[in-house]
ZARO-931612 format. One record per atom (N, C-alpha, C): residue in three letters; atom name; x, y, z. Coordinates in nm, 2 decimals, always signed. Each point is the difference from the previous one (the first is absolute). Layout:
N
drendo residuo = ALA | atomo = CA | px = X | py = Y | pz = Z
...
//
This chain:
100
drendo residuo = UNK | atomo = N | px = +2.14 | py = -0.30 | pz = +0.09
drendo residuo = UNK | atomo = CA | px = -0.09 | py = -0.05 | pz = -0.11
drendo residuo = UNK | atomo = C | px = -0.06 | py = +0.12 | pz = -0.07
drendo residuo = UNK | atomo = N | px = +0.02 | py = +0.12 | pz = +0.04
drendo residuo = UNK | atomo = CA | px = -0.06 | py = +0.11 | pz = -0.07
drendo residuo = UNK | atomo = C | px = +0.04 | py = +0.01 | pz = -0.14
drendo residuo = UNK | atomo = N | px = +0.12 | py = -0.03 | pz = -0.04
drendo residuo = UNK | atomo = CA | px = +0.04 | py = +0.01 | pz = -0.14
drendo residuo = UNK | atomo = C | px = -0.07 | py = -0.11 | pz = -0.08
drendo residuo = UNK | atomo = N | px = -0.01 | py = -0.12 | pz = +0.05
drendo residuo = UNK | atomo = CA | px = -0.08 | py = -0.10 | pz = -0.07
drendo residuo = UNK | atomo = C | px = -0.14 | py = +0.03 | pz = -0.02
drendo residuo = UNK | atomo = N | px = -0.06 | py = +0.06 | pz = +0.10
drendo residuo = UNK | atomo = CA | px = -0.14 | py = +0.04 | pz = -0.01
drendo residuo = UNK | atomo = C | px = -0.02 | py = +0.11 | pz = -0.11
drendo residuo = UNK | atomo = N | px = +0.10 | py = +0.10 | pz = +0.01
drendo residuo = UNK | atomo = CA | px = -0.01 | py = +0.11 | pz = -0.10
drendo residuo = UNK | atomo = C | px = +0.02 | py = -0.06 | pz = -0.15
drendo residuo = UNK | atomo = N | px = +0.08 | py = -0.10 | pz = -0.01
drendo residuo = UNK | atomo = CA | px = +0.02 | py = -0.06 | pz = -0.14
drendo residuo = UNK | atomo = C | px = -0.12 | py = -0.08 | pz = -0.04
drendo residuo = UNK | atomo = N | px = -0.07 | py = -0.07 | pz = +0.09
drendo residuo = UNK | atomo = CA | px = -0.11 | py = -0.09 | pz = -0.04
drendo residuo = UNK | atomo = C | px = -0.13 | py = +0.08 | pz = -0.01
drendo residuo = UNK | atomo = N | px = -0.02 | py = +0.10 | pz = +0.08
drendo residuo = UNK | atomo = CA | px = -0.13 | py = +0.07 | pz = +0.01
drendo residuo = UNK | atomo = C | px = -0.06 | py = +0.04 | pz = -0.13
drendo residuo = UNK | atomo = N | px = +0.08 | py = +0.06 | pz = -0.09
drendo residuo = UNK | atomo = CA | px = -0.06 | py = +0.05 | pz = -0.13
drendo residuo = UNK | atomo = C | px = -0.04 | py = -0.12 | pz = -0.09
drendo residuo = UNK | atomo = N | px = +0.06 | py = -0.12 | pz = +0.03
drendo residuo = UNK | atomo = CA | px = -0.03 | py = -0.11 | pz = -0.09
drendo residuo = UNK | atomo = C | px = -0.12 | py = -0.08 | pz = +0.05
drendo residuo = UNK | atomo = N | px = -0.05 | py = +0.03 | pz = +0.12
drendo residuo = UNK | atomo = CA | px = -0.12 | py = -0.07 | pz = +0.05
drendo residuo = UNK | atomo = C | px = -0.12 | py = +0.07 | pz = -0.03
drendo residuo = UNK | atomo = N | px = -0.10 | py = -0.07 | pz = -0.05
drendo residuo = UNK | atomo = CA | px = -0.13 | py = +0.06 | pz = -0.05
drendo residuo = UNK | atomo = C | px = -0.10 | py = +0.02 | pz = +0.12
drendo residuo = UNK | atomo = N | px = +0.02 | py = -0.06 | pz = +0.11
drendo residuo = UNK | atomo = CA | px = -0.10 | py = +0.01 | pz = +0.11
drendo residuo = UNK | atomo = C | px = +0.04 | py = +0.11 | pz = +0.09
drendo residuo = UNK | atomo = N | px = -0.08 | py = +0.01 | pz = +0.11
drendo residuo = UNK | atomo = CA | px = +0.03 | py = +0.11 | pz = +0.10
drendo residuo = UNK | atomo = C | px = +0.11 | py = -0.05 | pz = +0.09
drendo residuo = UNK | atomo = N | px = +0.07 | py = +0.09 | pz = +0.05
drendo residuo = UNK | atomo = CA | px = +0.11 | py = -0.04 | pz = +0.10
drendo residuo = UNK | atomo = C | px = -0.02 | py = +0.09 | pz = +0.12
drendo residuo = UNK | atomo = N | px = +0.01 | py = -0.07 | pz = +0.12
drendo residuo = UNK | atomo = CA | px = +0.00 | py = +0.07 | pz = +0.12
drendo residuo = UNK | atomo = C | px = +0.14 | py = -0.01 | pz = +0.06
drendo residuo = UNK | atomo = N | px = +0.06 | py = +0.11 | pz = +0.02
drendo residuo = UNK | atomo = CA | px = +0.14 | py = +0.00 | pz = +0.05
drendo residuo = UNK | atomo = C | px = +0.00 | py = +0.05 | pz = +0.15
drendo residuo = UNK | atomo = N | px = +0.06 | py = -0.08 | pz = +0.08
drendo residuo = UNK | atomo = CA | px = +0.02 | py = +0.04 | pz = +0.14
drendo residuo = UNK | atomo = C | px = +0.15 | py = +0.03 | pz = +0.02
drendo residuo = UNK | atomo = N | px = +0.02 | py = +0.12 | pz = +0.06
drendo residuo = UNK | atomo = CA | px = +0.14 | py = +0.04 | pz = +0.02
drendo residuo = UNK | atomo = C | px = +0.03 | py = +0.00 | pz = +0.15
drendo residuo = UNK | atomo = N | px = +0.08 | py = -0.09 | pz = +0.05
drendo residuo = UNK | atomo = CA | px = +0.04 | py = -0.01 | pz = +0.14
drendo residuo = UNK | atomo = C | px = -0.12 | py = -0.01 | pz = +0.09
drendo residuo = UNK | atomo = N | px = -0.10 | py = -0.09 | pz = -0.02
drendo residuo = UNK | atomo = CA | px = -0.11 | py = -0.01 | pz = +0.09
drendo residuo = UNK | atomo = C | px = +0.04 | py = -0.06 | pz = +0.13
drendo residuo = UNK | atomo = N | px = -0.07 | py = +0.03 | pz = +0.11
drendo residuo = UNK | atomo = CA | px = +0.02 | py = -0.07 | pz = +0.13
drendo residuo = UNK | atomo = C | px = -0.04 | py = -0.14 | pz = -0.02
drendo residuo = UNK | atomo = N | px = +0.07 | py = -0.09 | pz = +0.07
drendo residuo = UNK | atomo = CA | px = -0.02 | py = -0.14 | pz = -0.01
drendo residuo = UNK | atomo = C | px = -0.14 | py = -0.05 | pz = +0.00
drendo residuo = UNK | atomo = N | px = -0.09 | py = +0.05 | pz = +0.09
drendo residuo = UNK | atomo = CA | px = -0.14 | py = -0.05 | pz = +0.00
drendo residuo = UNK | atomo = C | px = -0.07 | py = +0.04 | pz = -0.12
drendo residuo = UNK | atomo = N | px = +0.03 | py = +0.12 | pz = -0.06
drendo residuo = UNK | atomo = CA | px = -0.07 | py = +0.04 | pz = -0.13
drendo residuo = UNK | atomo = C | px = +0.05 | py = -0.09 | pz = -0.11
drendo residuo = UNK | atomo = N | px = +0.13 | py = -0.02 | pz = -0.01
drendo residuo = UNK | atomo = CA | px = +0.05 | py = -0.09 | pz = -0.10
drendo residuo = UNK | atomo = C | px = -0.06 | py = -0.14 | pz = +0.01
drendo residuo = UNK | atomo = N | px = +0.00 | py = -0.06 | pz = +0.12
drendo residuo = UNK | atomo = CA | px = -0.06 | py = -0.13 | pz = +0.02
drendo residuo = UNK | atomo = C | px = -0.15 | py = +0.00 | pz = -0.04
drendo residuo = UNK | atomo = N | px = -0.07 | py = +0.10 | pz = +0.03
drendo residuo = UNK | atomo = CA | px = -0.14 | py = +0.01 | pz = -0.03
drendo residuo = UNK | atomo = C | px = -0.02 | py = +0.01 | pz = -0.15
drendo residuo = UNK | atomo = N | px = +0.08 | py = +0.08 | pz = -0.07
drendo residuo = UNK | atomo = CA | px = +0.00 | py = +0.01 | pz = -0.15
drendo residuo = UNK | atomo = C | px = +0.03 | py = -0.13 | pz = -0.06
drendo residuo = UNK | atomo = N | px = +0.10 | py = -0.07 | pz = +0.04
drendo residuo = UNK | atomo = CA | px = +0.03 | py = -0.13 | pz = -0.06
drendo residuo = UNK | atomo = C | px = -0.11 | py = -0.10 | pz = +0.01
drendo residuo = UNK | atomo = N | px = -0.08 | py = +0.01 | pz = +0.10
drendo residuo = UNK | atomo = CA | px = -0.11 | py = -0.10 | pz = +0.01
drendo residuo = UNK | atomo = C | px = -0.11 | py = +0.02 | pz = -0.10
drendo residuo = UNK | atomo = N | px = +0.01 | py = +0.11 | pz = -0.07
drendo residuo = UNK | atomo = CA | px = -0.10 | py = +0.03 | pz = -0.10
drendo residuo = UNK | atomo = C | px = +0.04 | py = -0.02 | pz = -0.15
drendo residuo = UNK | atomo = N | px = +0.12 | py = -0.05 | pz = -0.02
drendo residuo = UNK | atomo = CA | px = +0.05 | py = -0.02 | pz = -0.14
drendo residuo = UNK | atomo = C | px = -0.02 | py = -0.14 | pz = -0.04
drendo residuo = UNK | atomo = N | px = -0.02 | py = -0.01 | pz = -0.14
drendo residuo = UNK | atomo = CA | px = -0.02 | py = -0.13 | pz = -0.06
drendo residuo = UNK | atomo = C | px = +0.13 | py = -0.09 | pz = +0.01
drendo residuo = UNK | atomo = N | px = +0.11 | py = +0.07 | pz = -0.01
drendo residuo = UNK | atomo = CA | px = +0.13 | py = -0.07 | pz = +0.01
drendo residuo = UNK | atomo = C | px = +0.11 | py = +0.10 | pz = +0.02
drendo residuo = UNK | atomo = N | px = +0.11 | py = -0.05 | pz = +0.05
drendo residuo = UNK | atomo = CA | px = +0.12 | py = +0.09 | pz = +0.02
drendo residuo = UNK | atomo = C | px = +0.11 | py = -0.05 | pz = -0.09
drendo residuo = UNK | atomo = N | px = +0.07 | py = +0.09 | pz = -0.07
drendo residuo = UNK | atomo = CA | px = +0.12 | py = -0.03 | pz = -0.07
drendo residuo = UNK | atomo = C | px = +0.11 | py = +0.09 | pz = +0.05
drendo residuo = UNK | atomo = N | px = +0.10 | py = -0.06 | pz = +0.05
drendo residuo = UNK | atomo = CA | px = +0.11 | py = +0.08 | pz = +0.06
drendo residuo = UNK | atomo = C | px = +0.13 | py = -0.07 | pz = +0.00
drendo residuo = UNK | atomo = N | px = +0.11 | py = +0.07 | pz = +0.03
drendo residuo = UNK | atomo = CA | px = +0.13 | py = -0.06 | pz = +0.02
drendo residuo = UNK | atomo = C | px = +0.01 | py = -0.05 | pz = +0.15
drendo residuo = UNK | atomo = N | px = +0.11 | py = -0.06 | pz = +0.03
drendo residuo = UNK | atomo = CA | px = +0.03 | py = -0.05 | pz = +0.13
drendo residuo = UNK | atomo = C | px = +0.01 | py = +0.12 | pz = +0.09
drendo residuo = UNK | atomo = N | px = -0.11 | py = +0.03 | pz = +0.07
drendo residuo = UNK | atomo = CA | px = +0.00 | py = +0.12 | pz = +0.09
drendo residuo = UNK | atomo = C | px = -0.09 | py = -0.02 | pz = +0.12
drendo residuo = UNK | atomo = N | px = +0.01 | py = +0.09 | pz = +0.09
drendo residuo = UNK | atomo = CA | px = -0.09 | py = -0.01 | pz = +0.11
drendo residuo = UNK | atomo = C | px = -0.15 | py = +0.01 | pz = -0.04
drendo residuo = UNK | atomo = N | px = -0.03 | py = +0.08 | pz = -0.09
drendo residuo = UNK | atomo = CA | px = -0.14 | py = +0.01 | pz = -0.05
drendo residuo = UNK | atomo = C | px = -0.05 | py = -0.14 | pz = -0.06
drendo residuo = UNK | atomo = N | px = +0.09 | py = -0.06 | pz = -0.08
drendo residuo = UNK | atomo = CA | px = -0.04 | py = -0.13 | pz = -0.05
drendo residuo = UNK | atomo = C | px = -0.02 | py = -0.11 | pz = +0.10
drendo residuo = UNK | atomo = N | px = +0.09 | py = +0.01 | pz = +0.10
drendo residuo = UNK | atomo = CA | px = -0.02 | py = -0.10 | pz = +0.11
drendo residuo = UNK | atomo = C | px = -0.12 | py = +0.03 | pz = +0.09
drendo residuo = UNK | atomo = N | px = -0.04 | py = +0.13 | pz = +0.01
drendo residuo = UNK | atomo = CA | px = -0.12 | py = +0.03 | pz = +0.07
drendo residuo = UNK | atomo = C | px = -0.12 | py = -0.04 | pz = -0.08
drendo residuo = UNK | atomo = N | px = +0.00 | py = +0.02 | pz = -0.13
drendo residuo = UNK | atomo = CA | px = -0.12 | py = -0.05 | pz = -0.08
drendo residuo = UNK | atomo = C | px = -0.01 | py = -0.15 | pz = +0.01
drendo residuo = UNK | atomo = N | px = +0.11 | py = -0.07 | pz = +0.00
drendo residuo = UNK | atomo = CA | px = -0.01 | py = -0.15 | pz = +0.01
drendo residuo = UNK | atomo = C | px = -0.05 | py = -0.04 | pz = +0.14
drendo residuo = UNK | atomo = N | px = +0.05 | py = +0.07 | pz = +0.10
drendo residuo = UNK | atomo = CA | px = -0.05 | py = -0.04 | pz = +0.14
drendo residuo = UNK | atomo = C | px = -0.15 | py = +0.03 | pz = +0.02
drendo residuo = UNK | atomo = N | px = -0.05 | py = +0.10 | pz = -0.08
drendo residuo = UNK | atomo = CA | px = -0.14 | py = +0.03 | pz = +0.01
drendo residuo = UNK | atomo = C | px = -0.09 | py = -0.09 | pz = -0.08
drendo residuo = UNK | atomo = N | px = +0.07 | py = -0.09 | pz = -0.07
drendo residuo = UNK | atomo = CA | px = -0.08 | py = -0.09 | pz = -0.09
drendo residuo = UNK | atomo = C | px = -0.04 | py = +0.05 | pz = -0.13
drendo residuo = UNK | atomo = N | px = +0.06 | py = +0.11 | pz = -0.04
drendo residuo = UNK | atomo = CA | px = -0.03 | py = +0.06 | pz = -0.13
drendo residuo = UNK | atomo = C | px = +0.07 | py = -0.09 | pz = -0.11
drendo residuo = UNK | atomo = N | px = -0.07 | py = -0.04 | pz = -0.11
drendo residuo = UNK | atomo = CA | px = +0.07 | py = -0.07 | pz = -0.10
drendo residuo = UNK | atomo = C | px = +0.12 | py = +0.09 | pz = -0.05
drendo residuo = UNK | atomo = N | px = +0.12 | py = -0.06 | pz = +0.00
drendo residuo = UNK | atomo = CA | px = +0.12 | py = +0.08 | pz = -0.02
drendo residuo = UNK | atomo = C | px = +0.09 | py = -0.07 | pz = -0.10
drendo residuo = UNK | atomo = N | px = +0.06 | py = +0.08 | pz = -0.09
drendo residuo = UNK | atomo = CA | px = +0.11 | py = -0.04 | pz = -0.08
drendo residuo = UNK | atomo = C | px = +0.12 | py = +0.08 | pz = +0.04
drendo residuo = UNK | atomo = N | px = +0.10 | py = -0.06 | pz = +0.06
drendo residuo = UNK | atomo = CA | px = +0.12 | py = +0.07 | pz = +0.06
drendo residuo = UNK | atomo = C | px = +0.12 | py = -0.04 | pz = -0.08
drendo residuo = UNK | atomo = N | px = +0.07 | py = +0.11 | pz = -0.05
drendo residuo = UNK | atomo = CA | px = +0.11 | py = -0.02 | pz = -0.09
drendo residuo = UNK | atomo = C | px = +0.13 | py = -0.01 | pz = +0.08
drendo residuo = UNK | atomo = N | px = +0.08 | py = -0.10 | pz = -0.03
drendo residuo = UNK | atomo = CA | px = +0.12 | py = -0.02 | pz = +0.08
drendo residuo = UNK | atomo = C | px = +0.12 | py = -0.02 | pz = -0.09
drendo residuo = UNK | atomo = N | px = +0.12 | py = +0.04 | pz = +0.04
drendo residuo = UNK | atomo = CA | px = +0.13 | py = -0.05 | pz = -0.06
drendo residuo = UNK | atomo = C | px = +0.02 | py = -0.14 | pz = +0.06
drendo residuo = UNK | atomo = N | px = +0.06 | py = -0.08 | pz = -0.08
drendo residuo = UNK | atomo = CA | px = +0.02 | py = -0.14 | pz = +0.03
drendo residuo = UNK | atomo = C | px = +0.07 | py = -0.02 | pz = +0.14
drendo residuo = UNK | atomo = N | px = +0.10 | py = +0.08 | pz = +0.04
drendo residuo = UNK | atomo = CA | px = +0.06 | py = -0.03 | pz = +0.13
drendo residuo = UNK | atomo = C | px = -0.09 | py = +0.04 | pz = +0.12
drendo residuo = UNK | atomo = N | px = -0.10 | py = +0.07 | pz = -0.02
drendo residuo = UNK | atomo = CA | px = -0.09 | py = +0.05 | pz = +0.11
drendo residuo = UNK | atomo = C | px = -0.12 | py = -0.09 | pz = +0.01
drendo residuo = UNK | atomo = N | px = -0.02 | py = -0.10 | pz = -0.08
drendo residuo = UNK | atomo = CA | px = -0.12 | py = -0.08 | pz = -0.01
drendo residuo = UNK | atomo = C | px = -0.03 | py = -0.06 | pz = +0.14
drendo residuo = UNK | atomo = N | px = +0.10 | py = -0.03 | pz = +0.08
drendo residuo = UNK | atomo = CA | px = -0.02 | py = -0.06 | pz = +0.13
drendo residuo = UNK | atomo = C | px = -0.08 | py = +0.08 | pz = +0.09
drendo residuo = UNK | atomo = N | px = -0.01 | py = +0.13 | pz = -0.03
drendo residuo = UNK | atomo = CA | px = -0.07 | py = +0.10 | pz = +0.09
drendo residuo = UNK | atomo = C | px = -0.14 | py = +0.03 | pz = -0.05
drendo residuo = UNK | atomo = N | px = -0.05 | py = -0.09 | pz = -0.09
drendo residuo = UNK | atomo = CA | px = -0.14 | py = +0.02 | pz = -0.05
drendo residuo = UNK | atomo = C | px = -0.10 | py = -0.02 | pz = +0.10
drendo residuo = UNK | atomo = N | px = -0.12 | py = +0.06 | pz = -0.01
drendo residuo = UNK | atomo = CA | px = -0.11 | py = -0.03 | pz = +0.09
drendo residuo = UNK | atomo = C | px = -0.04 | py = -0.15 | pz = -0.01
drendo residuo = UNK | atomo = N | px = -0.03 | py = -0.06 | pz = +0.11
drendo residuo = UNK | atomo = CA | px = -0.03 | py = -0.14 | pz = -0.01
drendo residuo = UNK | atomo = C | px = -0.15 | py = -0.03 | pz = +0.00
drendo residuo = UNK | atomo = N | px = -0.08 | py = +0.10 | pz = +0.00
drendo residuo = UNK | atomo = CA | px = -0.15 | py = -0.02 | pz = +0.00
drendo residuo = UNK | atomo = C | px = -0.05 | py = -0.04 | pz = -0.14
drendo residuo = UNK | atomo = N | px = -0.11 | py = -0.06 | pz = +0.00
drendo residuo = UNK | atomo = CA | px = -0.06 | py = -0.05 | pz = -0.13
drendo residuo = UNK | atomo = C | px = -0.04 | py = +0.12 | pz = -0.09
drendo residuo = UNK | atomo = N | px = -0.03 | py = +0.11 | pz = +0.06
drendo residuo = UNK | atomo = CA | px = -0.05 | py = +0.12 | pz = -0.08
drendo residuo = UNK | atomo = C | px = +0.11 | py = +0.06 | pz = -0.09
drendo residuo = UNK | atomo = N | px = +0.13 | py = -0.03 | pz = +0.03
drendo residuo = UNK | atomo = CA | px = +0.11 | py = +0.06 | pz = -0.07
drendo residuo = UNK | atomo = C | px = +0.07 | py = -0.10 | pz = -0.10
drendo residuo = UNK | atomo = N | px = +0.02 | py = +0.05 | pz = -0.12
drendo residuo = UNK | atomo = CA | px = +0.08 | py = -0.07 | pz = -0.10
drendo residuo = UNK | atomo = C | px = +0.13 | py = +0.07 | pz = -0.03
drendo residuo = UNK | atomo = N | px = +0.11 | py = -0.06 | pz = +0.04
drendo residuo = UNK | atomo = CA | px = +0.13 | py = +0.06 | pz = -0.04
drendo residuo = UNK | atomo = C | px = +0.03 | py = -0.02 | pz = -0.15
drendo residuo = UNK | atomo = N | px = +0.07 | py = +0.09 | pz = -0.06
drendo residuo = UNK | atomo = CA | px = +0.04 | py = -0.01 | pz = -0.13
drendo residuo = UNK | atomo = C | px = +0.14 | py = +0.06 | pz = -0.01
drendo residuo = UNK | atomo = N | px = +0.10 | py = -0.09 | pz = -0.05
drendo residuo = UNK | atomo = CA | px = +0.14 | py = +0.05 | pz = -0.01
drendo residuo = UNK | atomo = C | px = +0.01 | py = +0.07 | pz = -0.14
drendo residuo = UNK | atomo = N | px = +0.05 | py = +0.12 | pz = +0.01
drendo residuo = UNK | atomo = CA | px = +0.03 | py = +0.09 | pz = -0.12
drendo residuo = UNK | atomo = C | px = +0.13 | py = +0.07 | pz = +0.02
drendo residuo = UNK | atomo = N | px = +0.05 | py = +0.06 | pz = -0.11
drendo residuo = UNK | atomo = CA | px = +0.11 | py = +0.09 | pz = +0.01
drendo residuo = UNK | atomo = C | px = -0.06 | py = +0.14 | pz = +0.04
drendo residuo = UNK | atomo = N | px = +0.05 | py = +0.06 | pz = +0.10
drendo residuo = UNK | atomo = CA | px = -0.06 | py = +0.13 | pz = +0.05
drendo residuo = UNK | atomo = C | px = +0.08 | py = +0.12 | pz = -0.04
drendo residuo = UNK | atomo = N | px = +0.12 | py = -0.02 | pz = -0.05
drendo residuo = UNK | atomo = CA | px = +0.09 | py = +0.11 | pz = -0.04
drendo residuo = UNK | atomo = C | px = -0.03 | py = +0.05 | pz = -0.14
drendo residuo = UNK | atomo = N | px = -0.06 | py = -0.08 | pz = -0.08
drendo residuo = UNK | atomo = CA | px = -0.03 | py = +0.04 | pz = -0.14
drendo residuo = UNK | atomo = C | px = -0.13 | py = -0.07 | pz = -0.04
drendo residuo = UNK | atomo = N | px = -0.07 | py = +0.06 | pz = -0.09
drendo residuo = UNK | atomo = CA | px = -0.13 | py = -0.05 | pz = -0.05
drendo residuo = UNK | atomo = C | px = +0.03 | py = -0.10 | pz = -0.11
drendo residuo = UNK | atomo = N | px = -0.03 | py = -0.13 | pz = +0.02
drendo residuo = UNK | atomo = CA | px = +0.02 | py = -0.10 | pz = -0.11
drendo residuo = UNK | atomo = C | px = -0.13 | py = -0.05 | pz = -0.05
drendo residuo = UNK | atomo = N | px = -0.02 | py = -0.01 | pz = -0.13
drendo residuo = UNK | atomo = CA | px = -0.12 | py = -0.04 | pz = -0.06
drendo residuo = UNK | atomo = C | px = -0.06 | py = -0.13 | pz = +0.06
drendo residuo = UNK | atomo = N | px = +0.09 | py = -0.10 | pz = +0.02
drendo residuo = UNK | atomo = CA | px = -0.05 | py = -0.13 | pz = +0.05
drendo residuo = UNK | atomo = C | px = -0.06 | py = +0.02 | pz = +0.15
drendo residuo = UNK | atomo = N | px = +0.07 | py = +0.08 | pz = +0.08
drendo residuo = UNK | atomo = CA | px = -0.05 | py = +0.03 | pz = +0.13
drendo residuo = UNK | atomo = C | px = -0.14 | py = +0.07 | pz = -0.01
drendo residuo = UNK | atomo = N | px = -0.01 | py = +0.10 | pz = -0.08
drendo residuo = UNK | atomo = CA | px = -0.12 | py = +0.07 | pz = -0.02
drendo residuo = UNK | atomo = C | px = -0.12 | py = -0.09 | pz = -0.04
drendo residuo = UNK | atomo = N | px = +0.03 | py = -0.09 | pz = -0.09
drendo residuo = UNK | atomo = CA | px = -0.10 | py = -0.10 | pz = -0.04
drendo residuo = UNK | atomo = C | px = -0.04 | py = -0.09 | pz = +0.11
drendo residuo = UNK | atomo = N | px = +0.09 | py = -0.04 | pz = +0.08
drendo residuo = UNK | atomo = CA | px = -0.03 | py = -0.08 | pz = +0.12
drendo residuo = UNK | atomo = C | px = -0.09 | py = +0.07 | pz = +0.10
drendo residuo = UNK | atomo = N | px = +0.04 | py = +0.13 | pz = +0.02
drendo residuo = UNK | atomo = CA | px = -0.08 | py = +0.08 | pz = +0.10
drendo residuo = UNK | atomo = C | px = -0.14 | py = +0.02 | pz = -0.05
drendo residuo = UNK | atomo = N | px = -0.02 | py = +0.03 | pz = -0.13
drendo residuo = UNK | atomo = CA | px = -0.13 | py = +0.02 | pz = -0.06
drendo residuo = UNK | atomo = C | px = -0.08 | py = -0.13 | pz = +0.01
drendo residuo = UNK | atomo = N | px = +0.06 | py = -0.12 | pz = -0.03
drendo residuo = UNK | atomo = CA | px = -0.07 | py = -0.12 | pz = +0.01
drendo residuo = UNK | atomo = C | px = -0.04 | py = -0.04 | pz = +0.14
drendo residuo = UNK | atomo = N | px = +0.09 | py = +0.03 | pz = +0.10
drendo residuo = UNK | atomo = CA | px = -0.03 | py = -0.04 | pz = +0.14
drendo residuo = UNK | atomo = C | px = -0.10 | py = +0.09 | pz = +0.06
drendo residuo = UNK | atomo = N | px = +0.00 | py = +0.13 | pz = -0.03
drendo residuo = UNK | atomo = CA | px = -0.10 | py = +0.09 | pz = +0.06
drendo residuo = UNK | atomo = C | px = -0.13 | py = -0.02 | pz = -0.06
drendo residuo = UNK | atomo = N | px = -0.01 | py = -0.03 | pz = -0.13
drendo residuo = UNK | atomo = CA | px = -0.12 | py = -0.04 | pz = -0.07
drendo residuo = UNK | atomo = C | px = -0.06 | py = -0.12 | pz = +0.06
drendo residuo = UNK | atomo = N | px = +0.08 | py = -0.10 | pz = +0.03
drendo residuo = UNK | atomo = CA | px = -0.05 | py = -0.13 | pz = +0.06
drendo residuo = UNK | atomo = C | px = -0.05 | py = +0.03 | pz = +0.14
drendo residuo = UNK | atomo = N | px = +0.07 | py = +0.09 | pz = +0.07
drendo residuo = UNK | atomo = CA | px = -0.04 | py = +0.03 | pz = +0.14
drendo residuo = UNK | atomo = C | px = -0.13 | py = +0.07 | pz = +0.01
drendo residuo = UNK | atomo = N | px = -0.03 | py = +0.09 | pz = -0.10
drendo residuo = UNK | atomo = CA | px = -0.12 | py = +0.07 | pz = -0.01
drendo residuo = UNK | atomo = C | px = -0.12 | py = -0.08 | pz = -0.05
drendo residuo = UNK | atomo = N | px = +0.04 | py = -0.12 | pz = -0.06
drendo residuo = UNK | atomo = CA | px = -0.11 | py = -0.09 | pz = -0.05
drendo residuo = UNK | atomo = C | px = -0.05 | py = +0.04 | pz = -0.13
//
């Protein structure tokens, strides 16, 4: 995810806290302090959902069966190999709704 963070960081106007390979307890603790989690189908996304963090988790259609089943997580099917404008608009709308 480092490349994605590097691409998005300059476009974000707020402050960014970056954790690089944190121990699991530190990562879990940090996740409990975020307003929402946006991530791909990964261990961190599943951890955020398991902790009850409002989460938007991006999936490829064939992997949707592996989504978190808790109420805190919202799965969203997108194309992950290329950036498509319709997918981006869906992500923006979903994360905006999640943040209220």
